[in-house]
LUMMI-18654 format. One record per residue (C-alpha): residue number from 1; residue in one letter; x negated, y negated, z. Coordinates in Angstrom, 2 decimals, decimal comma. Layout:
N
n=NUM	res=A	c1=X	c2=Y	c3=Z
...
end
This chain:
229
n=1	res=M	c1=73,89	c2=-46,52	c3=-40,05
n=2	res=K	c1=74,78	c2=-43,08	c3=-41,12
n=3	res=I	c1=74,98	c2=-39,99	c3=-38,84
n=4	res=I	c1=73,80	c2=-36,60	c3=-40,14
n=5	res=I	c1=74,37	c2=-33,22	c3=-38,39
n=6	res=L	c1=72,06	c2=-30,44	c3=-39,54
n=7	res=A	c1=74,27	c2=-27,28	c3=-39,77
n=8	res=A	c1=72,90	c2=-25,39	c3=-42,80
n=9	res=G	c1=70,87	c2=-22,69	c3=-41,12
n=10	res=I	c1=71,68	c2=-19,04	c3=-40,47
n=11	res=G	c1=70,90	c2=-19,24	c3=-36,79
n=12	res=S	c1=69,64	c2=-15,65	c3=-36,70
n=13	res=R	c1=68,05	c2=-15,87	c3=-33,25
n=14	res=L	c1=71,57	c2=-16,16	c3=-31,60
n=15	res=G	c1=72,94	c2=-13,41	c3=-33,68
n=16	res=N	c1=76,28	c2=-14,86	c3=-34,66
n=17	res=P	c1=78,08	c2=-13,66	c3=-37,81
n=18	res=F	c1=79,15	c2=-17,34	c3=-38,40
n=19	res=P	c1=77,29	c2=-20,77	c3=-38,37
n=20	res=K	c1=75,70	c2=-21,52	c3=-35,09
n=21	res=P	c1=77,48	c2=-24,92	c3=-34,70
n=22	res=L	c1=80,66	c2=-23,00	c3=-34,49
n=23	res=T	c1=79,58	c2=-21,07	c3=-31,44
n=24	res=P	c1=82,38	c2=-21,26	c3=-28,85
n=25	res=L	c1=81,65	c2=-22,63	c3=-25,37
n=26	res=K	c1=83,45	c2=-21,57	c3=-22,23
n=27	res=N	c1=85,30	c2=-24,84	c3=-22,16
n=28	res=G	c1=87,22	c2=-23,84	c3=-25,25
n=29	res=K	c1=85,39	c2=-25,97	c3=-27,66
n=30	res=T	c1=82,62	c2=-25,23	c3=-30,20
n=31	res=I	c1=79,17	c2=-26,81	c3=-30,11
n=32	res=M	c1=79,96	c2=-28,91	c3=-33,15
n=33	res=Q	c1=83,40	c2=-29,85	c3=-31,88
n=34	res=Q	c1=81,74	c2=-31,45	c3=-28,78
n=35	res=Q	c1=79,23	c2=-33,16	c3=-30,96
n=36	res=V	c1=81,93	c2=-34,74	c3=-33,18
n=37	res=E	c1=84,18	c2=-35,77	c3=-30,36
n=38	res=K	c1=81,34	c2=-37,50	c3=-28,48
n=39	res=L	c1=80,01	c2=-39,10	c3=-31,57
n=40	res=T	c1=83,44	c2=-40,59	c3=-32,66
n=41	res=S	c1=83,67	c2=-42,19	c3=-29,17
n=42	res=Y	c1=80,99	c2=-44,60	c3=-30,42
n=43	res=F	c1=80,84	c2=-44,29	c3=-34,10
n=44	res=S	c1=83,24	c2=-44,00	c3=-37,03
n=45	res=V	c1=84,09	c2=-40,55	c3=-38,36
n=46	res=D	c1=83,48	c2=-41,98	c3=-41,84
n=47	res=D	c1=79,75	c2=-42,41	c3=-41,12
n=48	res=I	c1=79,21	c2=-38,67	c3=-40,14
n=49	res=S	c1=77,87	c2=-36,27	c3=-42,81
n=50	res=V	c1=77,10	c2=-32,58	c3=-42,26
n=51	res=I	c1=74,39	c2=-30,67	c3=-44,10
n=52	res=I	c1=75,86	c2=-27,30	c3=-44,69
n=53	res=G	c1=74,70	c2=-23,97	c3=-46,11
n=54	res=F	c1=75,30	c2=-20,66	c3=-44,41
n=55	res=K	c1=79,12	c2=-19,81	c3=-44,56
n=56	res=K	c1=79,79	c2=-23,49	c3=-45,36
n=57	res=D	c1=83,54	c2=-22,95	c3=-45,79
n=58	res=L	c1=83,90	c2=-22,05	c3=-42,22
n=59	res=I	c1=82,51	c2=-25,45	c3=-41,08
n=60	res=M	c1=84,44	c2=-27,50	c3=-43,70
n=61	res=E	c1=87,68	c2=-25,81	c3=-42,76
n=62	res=S	c1=87,05	c2=-26,60	c3=-39,05
n=63	res=F	c1=86,24	c2=-30,28	c3=-39,68
n=64	res=P	c1=88,20	c2=-31,36	c3=-42,69
n=65	res=D	c1=87,64	c2=-35,03	c3=-42,04
n=66	res=L	c1=83,91	c2=-35,11	c3=-42,25
n=67	res=S	c1=81,68	c2=-35,62	c3=-45,26
n=68	res=Y	c1=79,42	c2=-32,84	c3=-46,47
n=69	res=I	c1=76,14	c2=-32,36	c3=-48,27
n=70	res=Y	c1=75,32	c2=-28,82	c3=-49,51
n=71	res=N	c1=71,89	c2=-27,36	c3=-49,23
n=72	res=Q	c1=72,21	c2=-24,59	c3=-51,75
n=73	res=S	c1=68,59	c2=-23,34	c3=-50,65
n=74	res=F	c1=69,64	c2=-22,86	c3=-46,93
n=75	res=D	c1=68,49	c2=-19,25	c3=-46,90
n=76	res=R	c1=64,89	c2=-20,18	c3=-48,04
n=77	res=T	c1=64,34	c2=-23,68	c3=-46,63
n=78	res=N	c1=64,15	c2=-25,20	c3=-43,17
n=79	res=T	c1=65,36	c2=-28,46	c3=-41,51
n=80	res=S	c1=62,83	c2=-30,62	c3=-43,42
n=81	res=K	c1=64,62	c2=-29,86	c3=-46,73
n=82	res=S	c1=68,08	c2=-30,08	c3=-45,23
n=83	res=L	c1=67,40	c2=-33,53	c3=-43,75
n=84	res=L	c1=65,86	c2=-34,66	c3=-47,02
n=85	res=K	c1=69,02	c2=-34,12	c3=-48,75
n=86	res=G	c1=70,80	c2=-36,32	c3=-46,31
n=87	res=L	c1=68,20	c2=-39,17	c3=-46,52
n=88	res=K	c1=68,37	c2=-39,15	c3=-50,24
n=89	res=K	c1=72,11	c2=-39,40	c3=-50,19
n=90	res=Y	c1=71,80	c2=-42,59	c3=-48,05
n=91	res=P	c1=68,52	c2=-44,17	c3=-49,21
n=92	res=K	c1=69,42	c2=-47,66	c3=-47,87
n=93	res=S	c1=70,78	c2=-46,73	c3=-44,38
n=94	res=S	c1=69,20	c2=-46,08	c3=-41,08
n=95	res=I	c1=69,84	c2=-42,61	c3=-39,92
n=96	res=L	c1=70,80	c2=-40,95	c3=-36,58
n=97	res=W	c1=70,50	c2=-37,27	c3=-36,90
n=98	res=L	c1=71,21	c2=-34,36	c3=-34,63
n=99	res=N	c1=70,48	c2=-30,58	c3=-34,89
n=100	res=G	c1=73,74	c2=-28,76	c3=-35,21
n=101	res=D	c1=73,14	c2=-26,62	c3=-32,07
n=102	res=V	c1=72,70	c2=-29,41	c3=-29,45
n=103	res=V	c1=75,17	c2=-29,57	c3=-26,48
n=104	res=F	c1=74,59	c2=-32,94	c3=-24,82
n=105	res=D	c1=75,97	c2=-35,48	c3=-22,27
n=106	res=E	c1=78,04	c2=-38,17	c3=-23,94
n=107	res=K	c1=76,12	c2=-40,69	c3=-21,90
n=108	res=I	c1=73,01	c2=-40,08	c3=-23,93
n=109	res=L	c1=74,75	c2=-41,88	c3=-26,86
n=110	res=E	c1=75,42	c2=-44,98	c3=-24,75
n=111	res=Y	c1=71,77	c2=-44,84	c3=-23,59
n=112	res=I	c1=70,31	c2=-44,85	c3=-27,05
n=113	res=L	c1=72,61	c2=-47,65	c3=-28,48
n=114	res=P	c1=70,13	c2=-50,46	c3=-27,67
n=115	res=Y	c1=67,45	c2=-48,71	c3=-29,63
n=116	res=I	c1=69,80	c2=-48,34	c3=-32,59
n=117	res=A	c1=70,80	c2=-51,98	c3=-32,23
n=118	res=Q	c1=67,11	c2=-53,00	c3=-32,43
n=119	res=D	c1=66,65	c2=-50,53	c3=-35,32
n=120	res=V	c1=63,79	c2=-48,83	c3=-33,65
n=121	res=S	c1=62,81	c2=-45,30	c3=-34,88
n=122	res=F	c1=62,90	c2=-42,80	c3=-32,07
n=123	res=V	c1=63,06	c2=-39,22	c3=-30,86
n=124	res=A	c1=65,08	c2=-38,41	c3=-27,80
n=125	res=V	c1=62,92	c2=-36,37	c3=-25,37
n=126	res=N	c1=63,16	c2=-34,44	c3=-22,07
n=127	res=N	c1=60,08	c2=-34,83	c3=-20,01
n=128	res=S	c1=61,25	c2=-32,59	c3=-17,18
n=129	res=E	c1=60,72	c2=-29,43	c3=-19,30
n=130	res=V	c1=58,10	c2=-28,27	c3=-21,80
n=131	res=G	c1=59,15	c2=-24,92	c3=-23,09
n=132	res=D	c1=56,74	c2=-22,91	c3=-25,33
n=133	res=E	c1=59,26	c2=-22,41	c3=-28,00
n=134	res=E	c1=60,38	c2=-26,10	c3=-28,08
n=135	res=V	c1=59,15	c2=-29,05	c3=-30,16
n=136	res=K	c1=56,67	c2=-30,94	c3=-27,96
n=137	res=Y	c1=55,01	c2=-34,34	c3=-28,41
n=138	res=T	c1=52,11	c2=-36,50	c3=-27,34
n=139	res=L	c1=51,71	c2=-40,32	c3=-27,26
n=140	res=D	c1=49,10	c2=-42,66	c3=-28,65
n=141	res=K	c1=47,45	c2=-45,45	c3=-26,65
n=142	res=D	c1=50,37	c2=-47,73	c3=-27,41
n=143	res=K	c1=52,91	c2=-45,24	c3=-26,05
n=144	res=Y	c1=54,34	c2=-44,36	c3=-29,46
n=145	res=I	c1=54,56	c2=-40,66	c3=-30,60
n=146	res=K	c1=51,21	c2=-39,40	c3=-31,94
n=147	res=L	c1=51,87	c2=-35,68	c3=-32,44
n=148	res=I	c1=55,22	c2=-33,71	c3=-32,59
n=149	res=S	c1=55,56	c2=-30,06	c3=-33,25
n=150	res=K	c1=56,00	c2=-26,69	c3=-31,68
n=151	res=E	c1=52,23	c2=-26,25	c3=-31,81
n=152	res=V	c1=51,43	c2=-29,35	c3=-29,74
n=153	res=E	c1=49,13	c2=-28,49	c3=-26,77
n=154	res=K	c1=49,59	c2=-30,19	c3=-23,45
n=155	res=G	c1=52,90	c2=-31,73	c3=-24,55
n=156	res=L	c1=54,37	c2=-34,45	c3=-22,35
n=157	res=G	c1=57,84	c2=-33,17	c3=-22,91
n=158	res=E	c1=60,14	c2=-31,69	c3=-25,59
n=159	res=A	c1=62,32	c2=-33,06	c3=-28,27
n=160	res=V	c1=65,95	c2=-32,43	c3=-27,67
n=161	res=G	c1=67,21	c2=-32,62	c3=-31,26
n=162	res=I	c1=68,63	c2=-36,21	c3=-31,33
n=163	res=N	c1=66,61	c2=-38,63	c3=-33,56
n=164	res=Y	c1=66,74	c2=-41,91	c3=-35,32
n=165	res=I	c1=64,95	c2=-43,30	c3=-38,28
n=166	res=A	c1=65,00	c2=-47,05	c3=-38,77
n=167	res=N	c1=65,75	c2=-48,53	c3=-42,18
n=168	res=K	c1=62,27	c2=-49,98	c3=-42,48
n=169	res=D	c1=60,74	c2=-46,40	c3=-42,03
n=170	res=L	c1=63,27	c2=-44,53	c3=-44,14
n=171	res=S	c1=61,24	c2=-44,62	c3=-47,42
n=172	res=S	c1=58,14	c2=-43,37	c3=-45,86
n=173	res=F	c1=59,86	c2=-40,52	c3=-43,89
n=174	res=T	c1=61,74	c2=-39,47	c3=-46,98
n=175	res=N	c1=58,45	c2=-39,26	c3=-48,99
n=176	res=R	c1=56,76	c2=-37,22	c3=-46,37
n=177	res=L	c1=59,72	c2=-34,83	c3=-46,21
n=178	res=E	c1=59,27	c2=-34,35	c3=-49,92
n=179	res=E	c1=55,65	c2=-33,21	c3=-49,18
n=180	res=C	c1=56,73	c2=-30,72	c3=-46,71
n=181	res=E	c1=56,71	c2=-27,01	c3=-47,35
n=182	res=D	c1=60,22	c2=-25,37	c3=-47,71
n=183	res=M	c1=60,02	c2=-23,75	c3=-44,29
n=184	res=D	c1=58,70	c2=-26,69	c3=-42,43
n=185	res=Y	c1=60,72	c2=-28,41	c3=-39,74
n=186	res=F	c1=61,55	c2=-32,05	c3=-40,15
n=187	res=E	c1=59,09	c2=-32,91	c3=-37,42
n=188	res=K	c1=56,30	c2=-32,15	c3=-39,88
n=189	res=G	c1=57,38	c2=-34,94	c3=-42,13
n=190	res=L	c1=57,87	c2=-37,26	c3=-39,16
n=191	res=E	c1=54,38	c2=-36,43	c3=-37,95
n=192	res=M	c1=52,88	c2=-37,10	c3=-41,36
n=193	res=A	c1=54,74	c2=-40,48	c3=-41,66
n=194	res=I	c1=53,30	c2=-41,41	c3=-38,14
n=195	res=Q	c1=49,64	c2=-40,44	c3=-38,96
n=196	res=K	c1=49,54	c2=-41,42	c3=-42,67
n=197	res=D	c1=51,91	c2=-44,34	c3=-42,97
n=198	res=H	c1=51,51	c2=-45,49	c3=-39,35
n=199	res=I	c1=55,23	c2=-45,82	c3=-38,65
n=200	res=K	c1=56,02	c2=-46,47	c3=-34,96
n=201	res=V	c1=58,27	c2=-43,85	c3=-33,25
n=202	res=K	c1=59,34	c2=-44,15	c3=-29,70
n=203	res=A	c1=59,86	c2=-41,30	c3=-27,29
n=204	res=V	c1=63,20	c2=-42,12	c3=-25,55
n=205	res=D	c1=63,37	c2=-40,31	c3=-22,23
n=206	res=I	c1=66,79	c2=-38,77	c3=-21,65
n=207	res=S	c1=65,74	c2=-36,43	c3=-18,95
n=208	res=K	c1=68,32	c2=-37,72	c3=-16,50
n=209	res=F	c1=71,06	c2=-36,45	c3=-18,76
n=210	res=N	c1=72,09	c2=-32,80	c3=-19,56
n=211	res=C	c1=71,13	c2=-31,69	c3=-23,05
n=212	res=V	c1=70,71	c2=-28,13	c3=-24,34
n=213	res=E	c1=69,60	c2=-26,98	c3=-27,64
n=214	res=V	c1=71,14	c2=-23,46	c3=-28,18
n=215	res=D	c1=68,60	c2=-21,21	c3=-29,92
n=216	res=F	c1=68,99	c2=-18,04	c3=-27,60
n=217	res=E	c1=71,66	c2=-16,36	c3=-25,49
n=218	res=E	c1=70,04	c2=-17,79	c3=-22,35
n=219	res=D	c1=70,40	c2=-21,30	c3=-23,83
n=220	res=L	c1=74,11	c2=-20,75	c3=-24,37
n=221	res=E	c1=74,48	c2=-19,48	c3=-20,79
n=222	res=N	c1=72,71	c2=-22,62	c3=-19,56
n=223	res=A	c1=74,90	c2=-24,87	c3=-21,70
n=224	res=N	c1=78,07	c2=-23,17	c3=-20,34
n=225	res=K	c1=76,84	c2=-23,81	c3=-16,88
n=226	res=L	c1=76,11	c2=-27,42	c3=-17,41
n=227	res=F	c1=79,25	c2=-28,26	c3=-19,57
n=228	res=S	c1=82,00	c2=-26,02	c3=-18,10
n=229	res=K	c1=84,60	c2=-28,71	c3=-18,17
end
């Protein structure tokens, strides 16, 4: 398995003059520093790759031991194309990927390990909140994800930015990301793979754990409240 952190974007909504994953938290660590520390408690640092773009040198200098994949079109593409670069780099691996702006409880990683061990594709979801600006989902009759996007109506919960694609589903997902428009989110490719190729993607409920995707200043304030230590 390989781990990919999506960190290429400009992150304009937060207004930083530097990449959003380098946003400092009140506990003295950056968002990405917390991610890497928690990931390396369970996985090898050698298996982590970061998709970089905006002010890439700042991230590379902060984490010299990680591997990097450069999205040279970071200013005119979205997460579908950044993730695609990672999947094409590792065409024979299952992939755990994270948005580079997620602050999360380390226990989430322990919780998802059995799904990884079974090589089951999944999206980690929070069913206690369904924000208008968040990626939402619905389920089919067999309790697998049916729709997943920001436009979903009557969503059952929201995706938190921690996801896994099984090796058996990798080719389908990669092909669908190829079909995405440049500014599509990766969820578009996942939804197409579900609907057109009939891959099975579980919704893994991590609502009992703290997890915040930092898009706006209020998200950062919330993350600082939850992860002050």
